[in-house]
C-alpha positions, 0 to 999 in steps of 0.5 A: 295270307295274313296274321290273326289279330286275335292271336297277336293280341293274346300273345302280347297280353300273355307276355305283358301279364306274365309279370303283372306289367300292365294291360293294353286295351284293344284301342291301344293295341290297334293303334300300336299295331297299325304303326308297327305294321307300317314300320315293318313294311318300310323295313322290308324295302330296306332289308330287300335292298341290303339283301340284293346288294349282298347277292351282288357281292356273291354272298347270297344263296339259293333255295332256303338261303335265298334271302331276297326272295324271302323278303320279297314274300313279305312285300308281295301281300300288299301288291295291287293293281288299279285302273285309273281313269283320266280327265284331260290327263289327270286322275286320282291315285289309289292310296299307295305306299310305293308305285312300281309301274304305270302303263297304258294301252295304245293300239292294243299294245301295252306301253310303259309310262315313264315317271318324271319330275314335274320341274323337268317336264318343261324341258321335255316339252321344249324340243320335238325330239323329247316331247311326250307322245302316245308311244313315249308318255310320261307322268308326274305325281302331286299329292294324290293326283296323277298327271299324264302327258300327252293328255289324250290318254284316257286311262292308265294301269298302276302296279303298286304296293298298297298301304296296309289296312289298319288292324281291328280287334273287334269285341263284345263286352260282357256283364262284367265289362270284360272284352270278348273277341268277335270275328265280325268287324275284325281285320287281321294284319296284312303282313306275311306270317313270317313277320309275326315275331317282329310284329309282336316285338314291335308292339311290345316295344311301344306298349312299354311306353304306354304302360310306362315300364322301361324294363319292357322297352329294354328287354324287347330292344335287346331281343330285337337287336339280337334278331337283327344281328343274326339276320345280318350275319 
């Protein structure tokens, strides 16, 4: 599932051009779209946490009213799994937004690898009772590097939320300099289709800054606030 980059661009242009408010170039659209896509992914985590909290207070529902499931569907398109080879316990992480779990296989059995803070590793190593082992391995992250203890572990499997690919609206230019969309080289938004409205609103909000039209920012801000209020009722 994805959202067509061409569909979103055409809708954004249609709204901007309705009252001759300006034109958003493909390059501007792509850069804004990439930022908004990240904003919406981050927002989905906060929305999910809030929805789960509402459920825990008995304010949730089932079926079509299962809001946590709906929000989880918006995050799942970015779910990925990678195997990372380790050299002396050190490996390079894939580009990730959020790590869900890390595991390894020991004697044909899958074992979870627990994440710890690097500063606390010395405390674990100070006692035979807490020293990491193949049955109780740990890891910590520094930048894009994953370090596993004990270092004898050769590889780990990582379940994570990946960083969305930047959208690309590829085009050809005709003799008049007009842009014509082409599927070759284009990259759609990775968001769940239910996020299309929020995506368009977000792009329009940023577009108002670029075309220097405060009325666009104000109207989209009001529309977004109304939508958020309805979702939180």
